[in-house]
C-alpha positions in Angstrom: 10.5 5.0 -19.4 13.9 3.5 -18.8 13.5 3.8 -15.0 10.1 2.1 -15.1 11.8 -0.8 -17.3 14.7 -1.0 -14.7 12.2 -1.3 -11.9 10.3 -4.1 -13.5 13.4 -5.9 -14.1 14.7 -5.5 -10.8 11.4 -6.7 -9.5 11.4 -9.8 -12.0 14.8 -10.7 -10.6 13.2 -10.6 -7.2 10.4 -12.8 -7.9 12.8 -15.2 -9.8 15.0 -15.2 -6.4 11.8 -15.7 -4.4 10.6 -18.5 -6.9 13.8 -20.3 -6.7 13.8 -20.2 -2.9 10.3 -21.5 -2.8 11.2 -24.5 -5.4 14.1 -25.6 -3.2 11.7 -25.3 -0.1 9.1 -27.7 -1.9 11.7 -29.8 -3.2 12.9 -30.5 0.6 9.6 -30.7 1.7 9.1 -33.6 -0.9 12.2 -35.3 -0.1 11.2 -35.1 3.7 7.8 -36.6 2.7 9.4 -39.5 0.9 11.5 -40.3 3.8 8.8 -40.3 6.4 6.5 -42.5 3.7 9.5 -44.9 3.6 10.1 -45.1 7.3 6.3 -45.9 7.8 6.5 -48.7 5.2 9.3 -49.9 7.0 7.6 -49.8 10.3 4.3 -51.5 8.7 6.6 -54.4 7.5 7.9 -54.8 11.0 5.0 -54.6 13.0 2.9 -57.7 13.4 -0.9 -57.6 12.5 -3.7 -58.5 14.6 -3.9 -61.9 12.6 -0.4 -62.6 13.7 -0.8 -61.7 17.3 -4.1 -63.9 17.3 -2.1 -66.9 15.7 0.6 -66.5 18.4 -1.9 -66.0 21.1 -3.4 -69.6 20.0 -0.1 -71.0 20.0 0.9 -69.9 23.5 -2.4 -71.0 24.9 -1.6 -74.7 23.4 2.1 -74.4 25.0 0.4 -73.7 28.3 -1.8 -76.5 28.2 1.0 -78.7 27.2 2.9 -77.5 30.2 0.2 -77.8 32.7 -0.6 -81.4 31.5 3.4 -82.4 31.8 3.7 -80.7 35.3 0.3 -82.7 36.3 1.8 -86.1 34.9 5.0 -85.4 36.6 3.3 -85.2 39.9 1.5 -88.0 39.1 4.7 -90.0 38.5 6.4 -88.8 41.6 3.3 -90.1 43.7 3.4 -93.5 41.9 7.3 -93.6 42.6 6.5 -92.7 46.4 3.8 -95.4 46.4 6.1 -98.1 45.0 9.0 -97.3 47.3 6.5 -97.8 50.2 5.4 -101.3 48.7 9.0 -102.6 49.2 
């Protein structure tokens, strides 16, 4: 009977050690998941969404049109200056 009790106590000790090890592993997994969630949230905050990209694309199109207009006007002015110099 005493041997049986010692065996049971030994097994319980083993179970407690295994349970502590499992608990430590689970805590580490939970911590790593929290870190991963924080990194993902930071990534979401730093990544422009489709609406922002579309807005920037529209602004870029307007700027491109303005530059094209200014280049055309500069060319016209150069032609006008050349013509005025020829008239002299």
